C-alpha positions as CSV (number, residue, x, y, z in Angstrom):
1,T,11.8,10.3,-4.8
2,A,11.3,7.6,-2.2
3,P,12.4,8.5,1.4
4,G,16.0,7.9,2.1
5,P,17.8,6.9,5.3
6,R,16.7,8.8,8.3
7,S,18.0,9.4,11.8
8,Y,15.6,9.0,14.7
9,T,15.4,10.1,18.3
10,T,13.5,8.2,21.0
11,L,10.3,6.3,20.3
12,R,8.4,8.8,22.5
13,D,9.7,11.8,20.5
14,E,9.0,10.1,17.2
15,A,5.4,9.3,18.4
16,V,4.9,13.0,19.2
17,K,6.3,13.9,15.7
18,L,3.9,11.5,14.1
19,F,1.0,12.9,16.1
20,N,1.9,16.4,14.8
21,S,2.1,15.0,11.3
22,L,-1.4,13.6,11.6
23,Q,-2.7,16.9,12.8
24,Q,-1.1,18.6,9.8
25,L,-2.6,15.9,7.5
26,E,-6.1,17.2,8.1
27,S,-5.5,20.5,6.3
28,E,-2.8,19.4,3.9
29,R,-3.5,20.3,0.3
30,D,-1.2,17.5,-1.1
31,P,-1.2,14.8,1.6
32,V,0.7,12.2,-0.4
33,P,4.3,13.1,0.7
34,L,3.2,13.4,4.3
35,M,1.5,10.0,4.2
36,Q,4.6,8.4,2.7
37,G,6.7,10.0,5.5
38,V,4.4,8.5,8.2
39,L,4.6,5.1,6.5
40,Q,8.4,5.3,6.3
41,T,8.7,6.1,10.0
42,C,6.5,3.1,10.8
43,L,8.6,0.8,8.6
44,D,11.8,2.0,10.2
45,L,10.3,1.9,13.8
46,P,7.8,-1.0,13.9
47,P,6.8,-0.3,17.6
48,L,5.0,2.8,16.3
49,V,2.7,0.9,13.9
50,D,0.1,0.2,16.7
51,E,0.4,3.8,17.8
52,I,-0.5,5.2,14.4
53,Y,-3.3,2.7,14.0
54,C,-4.8,3.8,17.3
55,Q,-4.4,7.5,16.5
56,L,-6.1,7.0,13.1
57,V,-9.0,5.2,14.7
58,K,-9.3,8.0,17.2
59,Q,-9.2,10.7,14.4
60,T,-11.9,8.9,12.4
61,T,-14.2,8.3,15.4
62,E,-16.8,11.1,15.8
63,P,-15.0,13.5,13.4
64,P,-16.3,17.1,13.3
65,A,-17.2,16.8,9.6
66,P,-17.8,13.2,8.7
67,G,-16.8,12.6,5.0
68,G,-15.1,16.0,4.8
69,Q,-11.6,16.4,3.2
70,G,-9.8,16.2,6.5
71,D,-11.7,13.1,7.6
72,L,-11.1,11.4,4.3
73,H,-7.3,12.1,4.5
74,Y,-7.3,10.1,7.7
75,W,-9.2,7.3,6.0
76,Q,-6.8,7.4,3.1
77,L,-3.8,7.1,5.4
78,L,-5.5,4.2,7.2
79,T,-6.0,2.6,3.8
80,C,-2.3,2.9,3.1
81,M,-1.4,1.5,6.5
82,S,-3.7,-1.5,6.0
83,C,-1.8,-2.4,2.8
84,T,1.6,-2.1,4.4
85,F,1.5,-3.2,8.0
86,L,-0.5,-5.6,10.2
87,P,-1.2,-4.3,13.7
88,S,-0.9,-6.5,16.8
89,P,-3.9,-8.8,17.4
90,P,-5.5,-6.6,20.1
91,V,-5.3,-3.5,17.9
92,L,-6.5,-5.5,14.9
93,R,-9.6,-6.5,16.8
94,F,-10.2,-2.9,17.9
95,L,-9.7,-1.7,14.3
96,R,-12.1,-4.3,12.8
97,F,-14.7,-3.2,15.4
98,H,-14.2,0.4,14.2
99,L,-14.6,-0.6,10.6
100,D,-17.8,-2.4,11.3
101,R,-19.2,0.5,13.3
102,T,-18.4,2.9,10.6
103,E,-20.1,0.9,7.9
104,R,-23.2,0.6,10.1
105,R,-23.4,4.3,10.9
106,F,-22.5,5.6,7.5
107,P,-23.8,3.1,4.9
108,A,-22.9,3.8,1.3
109,S,-20.6,6.7,2.4
110,E,-17.0,7.2,1.3
111,M,-16.0,6.3,4.9
112,A,-17.9,3.0,4.6
113,K,-16.2,2.3,1.2
114,Y,-12.8,2.8,2.7
115,A,-13.7,0.7,5.7
116,C,-14.7,-2.2,3.4
117,F,-11.5,-1.8,1.4
118,I,-9.4,-1.8,4.5
119,R,-11.0,-4.9,5.9
120,E,-10.2,-6.8,2.7
121,A,-6.7,-5.5,2.6
122,L,-6.0,-6.6,6.2
123,G,-6.8,-10.2,5.2
124,K,-4.1,-10.1,2.5
125,T,-1.3,-7.9,4.0
126,K,1.8,-9.8,5.1
127,G,4.3,-7.0,5.5
128,R,6.3,-4.9,3.0
129,E,10.0,-4.4,2.2
130,C,9.3,-0.8,1.1
131,V,6.6,1.7,1.8
132,P,4.1,2.4,-1.0
133,S,5.5,4.6,-3.8
134,L,3.9,8.0,-4.4
135,E,2.0,6.4,-7.3
136,E,0.7,3.6,-5.2
137,I,-0.5,6.0,-2.5
138,L,-2.4,7.9,-5.1
139,V,-4.2,4.8,-6.4
140,L,-4.9,3.6,-2.9
141,M,-6.5,6.9,-2.0
142,Q,-8.9,6.1,-4.9
143,R,-9.2,2.4,-3.9
144,Q,-7.9,1.4,-7.3
145,E,-5.2,-0.8,-8.8
146,M,-1.9,0.2,-10.4
147,I,-1.0,-0.7,-14.0
148,C,2.3,-2.5,-14.3
149,T,4.0,-2.7,-17.7
150,V,6.0,-5.9,-18.3
151,H,8.3,-5.8,-21.3
152,C,8.5,-9.2,-23.1
153,P,11.2,-10.2,-25.6
154,G,9.8,-10.8,-29.1
155,A,6.3,-9.6,-28.2
156,P,4.6,-6.3,-27.3
157,A,4.6,-5.2,-23.6
158,C,1.9,-6.5,-21.3
159,S,-0.1,-4.2,-19.1
160,V,-1.1,-5.9,-15.9
161,A,-3.4,-4.5,-13.1
162,I,-1.8,-5.1,-9.7
163,S,-2.7,-4.4,-6.1
164,S,-0.5,-3.9,-3.1
165,H,-0.6,-7.6,-2.5
166,T,0.1,-9.0,-6.0
167,T,3.2,-11.2,-6.1
168,A,5.7,-11.7,-8.9
169,E,4.5,-15.3,-9.2
170,E,0.9,-14.1,-10.0
171,V,2.1,-11.6,-12.6
172,R,4.5,-14.2,-14.2
173,G,1.7,-16.6,-14.6
174,Y,-0.5,-14.1,-16.4
175,V,2.3,-12.9,-18.7
176,A,3.3,-16.4,-19.5
177,Q,-0.2,-17.2,-20.6
178,E,-0.1,-14.1,-22.8
179,L,3.2,-15.1,-24.4
180,V,2.1,-18.6,-25.0
181,S,-0.9,-17.3,-26.8
182,R,0.8,-14.6,-28.8
183,L,3.9,-16.5,-29.8
184,G,2.4,-20.0,-30.3
185,L,4.5,-21.6,-27.6
186,S,2.0,-24.0,-26.3
187,Q,4.4,-26.9,-26.8
188,S,7.5,-25.1,-25.6
189,P,9.2,-26.5,-22.5
190,N,10.7,-23.1,-21.6
191,L,10.0,-21.4,-18.3
192,F,9.4,-17.7,-17.8
193,A,10.7,-15.4,-15.1
194,L,10.3,-11.7,-14.3
195,Y,13.4,-9.5,-14.2
196,E,14.0,-6.2,-12.5
197,Q,16.3,-4.0,-14.6
198,S,17.8,-0.7,-13.8
199,R,20.8,1.2,-15.1
200,R,23.1,-0.6,-12.6
201,R,21.8,-4.1,-12.5
202,E,19.5,-6.8,-13.8
203,Q,18.2,-9.5,-11.5
204,P,15.3,-12.0,-11.4
205,V,12.4,-11.1,-9.1
206,G,11.6,-13.7,-6.5
207,S,8.2,-15.5,-6.8
208,A,6.9,-14.2,-3.5
209,T,8.1,-10.6,-4.0
210,L,5.4,-8.0,-4.1
211,L,5.4,-6.1,-7.4
212,A,4.5,-2.9,-5.5
213,D,7.8,-3.1,-3.6
214,V,9.7,-3.4,-7.0
215,L,7.9,-0.3,-8.3
216,T,8.8,1.6,-5.1
217,R,12.5,0.8,-5.7
218,F,12.2,2.2,-9.2
219,E,10.7,5.4,-7.8
């Protein structure tokens, strides 16, 4: 399940806890829940976002085993961070320098592929309402997209590939084109909307809403 409400102590204490979590991440067999916990803390305590970015840059600079499992776990968390939070401008410049340096030193490596993915993500990230779901973290670790199923009245469901940055407006446009084609509605004046439906409520999804946040709420 997605992380629930938490109680926190001082920023200093939470920064120490996050540092310990990063140390644990290196040898964690299943790093996904730990990654989600780090992301949730950063969402709840925004001043720690820069701290985690700096720690991750440090951990991925001159690692003992470049490209090893522990090193890649840090790169995978850095990937999730880049799709969720933007660092402050000074840290962003430092991070981009680190990404460029990694690609130059380890061309065609897994680290270089993560660095390229992170750079592209940073150009699209605008902030999230929710941390990535467990499913989203898993696909981000593989630098892939999620498959979102949109159920349509009077037509088969549509499967749409989405990223962490895909908005409801983008998905709505794709699904509308599919429906127009399938149902012969080219002359119809009707408009289409996406709805989020659970056992308790049904509500339209705002055009600028990130579909990844909707999926996290379902989780």
